[in-house]
C-alpha positions in Angstrom: -3.6 46.0 8.1 -4.7 45.2 4.5 -1.0 45.1 3.4 -0.2 42.6 6.2 -3.1 40.4 5.2 -1.9 40.4 1.5 1.6 39.5 2.6 0.3 36.5 4.5 -1.6 35.1 1.6 0.1 32.3 -0.4 1.4 33.2 -3.8 -0.1 31.1 -6.6 1.4 30.6 -10.0 -0.8 30.8 -13.0 -1.4 27.5 -14.9 0.8 28.6 -17.8 3.6 29.7 -15.5 3.4 26.4 -13.6 3.5 24.5 -16.8 6.6 26.4 -17.9 8.3 25.7 -14.6 7.5 22.0 -14.8 8.9 21.9 -18.4 12.1 23.7 -17.1 12.5 21.1 -14.4 11.8 18.2 -16.7 14.5 19.6 -19.2 16.9 20.0 -16.4 16.4 16.5 -15.1 16.7 15.1 -18.7 19.9 17.0 -19.2 21.3 15.6 -15.9 20.4 12.1 -17.0 22.2 12.8 -20.4 25.3 13.9 -18.4 25.2 10.7 -16.3 24.9 8.6 -19.5 27.6 10.5 -21.2 29.9 10.1 -18.2 29.4 6.3 -18.3 29.9 6.3 -22.1 33.1 8.4 -21.8 34.5 6.1 -19.2 34.1 2.8 -21.1 34.1 4.1 -24.8 31.2 1.8 -25.4 29.1 4.0 -27.6 29.8 6.9 -29.9 29.8 10.2 -28.0 27.7 13.2 -29.0 27.6 16.9 -28.2 23.8 16.8 -27.6 24.2 17.0 -23.8 26.2 20.2 -24.1 24.1 23.2 -25.2 26.1 26.0 -26.7 26.3 29.0 -24.3 26.2 32.1 -26.4 27.0 34.2 -23.3 30.3 32.3 -23.2 30.8 32.6 -27.0 30.5 28.8 -27.3 29.8 27.5 -30.7 30.4 23.8 -31.6 31.6 22.6 -35.0 29.2 20.6 -37.0 29.8 16.8 -36.8 31.3 16.9 -40.3 33.8 19.7 -39.6 34.7 18.2 -36.2 35.3 14.8 -37.7 37.5 16.3 -40.5 39.6 18.2 -37.9 39.8 15.1 -35.7 41.0 13.0 -38.6 43.7 15.6 -39.3 44.8 15.5 -35.6 45.0 11.7 -35.7 46.9 11.5 -39.0 50.1 9.6 -38.2 49.4 9.7 -34.5 50.6 6.7 -32.5 51.1 5.7 -28.9 54.0 8.2 -28.5 51.8 11.1 -29.6 50.2 13.6 -27.3 47.3 15.7 -28.6 45.8 18.7 -26.8 42.5 19.8 -28.2 42.2 23.4 -27.0 38.7 24.9 -26.6 37.2 22.7 -29.2 35.1 20.0 -27.3 33.2 19.0 -30.4 36.5 18.1 -32.1 37.6 16.2 -28.9 34.4 14.2 -28.9 35.1 13.2 -32.5 38.7 12.3 -31.7 37.5 9.9 -29.0 34.9 8.5 -31.4 37.5 7.8 -34.1 39.9 6.2 -31.7 37.1 4.0 -30.4 36.2 2.9 -33.9 39.8 2.0 -34.7 39.7 -0.6 -31.9 43.2 -0.2 -30.7 44.1 -0.9 -27.1 44.6 2.0 -24.8 48.5 1.6 -24.9 48.5 1.8 -28.7 46.5 5.1 -28.8 47.9 8.6 -28.6 47.3 10.5 -25.4 44.5 13.0 -25.9 43.5 15.8 -23.6 40.8 18.4 -23.8 41.9 21.8 -22.5 38.7 23.7 -21.8 37.2 26.4 -19.6 33.7 24.9 -19.4 33.7 22.5 -16.4 30.7 20.6 -17.7 33.4 18.7 -19.7 34.9 17.3 -16.5 32.8 14.2 -17.3 35.7 13.2 -19.5 38.8 11.9 -17.6 41.0 13.7 -20.2 39.6 17.1 -19.2 42.1 19.8 -18.2 40.8 23.1 -17.0 42.2 25.8 -19.3 41.6 29.6 -19.2 42.6 31.4 -22.4 43.3 34.5 -20.1 46.1 32.5 -18.5 47.5 30.5 -21.4 50.6 29.2 -19.7 48.9 28.1 -16.5 48.8 24.3 -17.2 49.4 21.3 -15.0 53.0 20.3 -14.9 52.3 16.8 -16.3 
């Protein structure tokens, strides 16, 4: 009978556990807001994009390039690129973000810019219309277009 009575009692979190849970939910909500803002920014190219909303996932072996390195790689990709150029940034979203930033700074119209795609496994990057799901384990499995 004592066991049944204990089972019926409400569980109560300690104050520190409750504070940690509140902090977790606040961080989650803030990250969701960042994604919404990022989605809006990605759609209209209004403001420079950043990788801040995307935390690296060490379990997925995700490591972003520093802004300086990503910018240097993006500049190389865009060297000589014109409207007939198609650039696929494979599994390097930090470079992709810098490519988009550099293109936005150049102020060219959409028809004057190269086509740029992000081939990436992490579906968080679907906020970008240029996202194409890509699995390195199936390297030839790409959309026909």
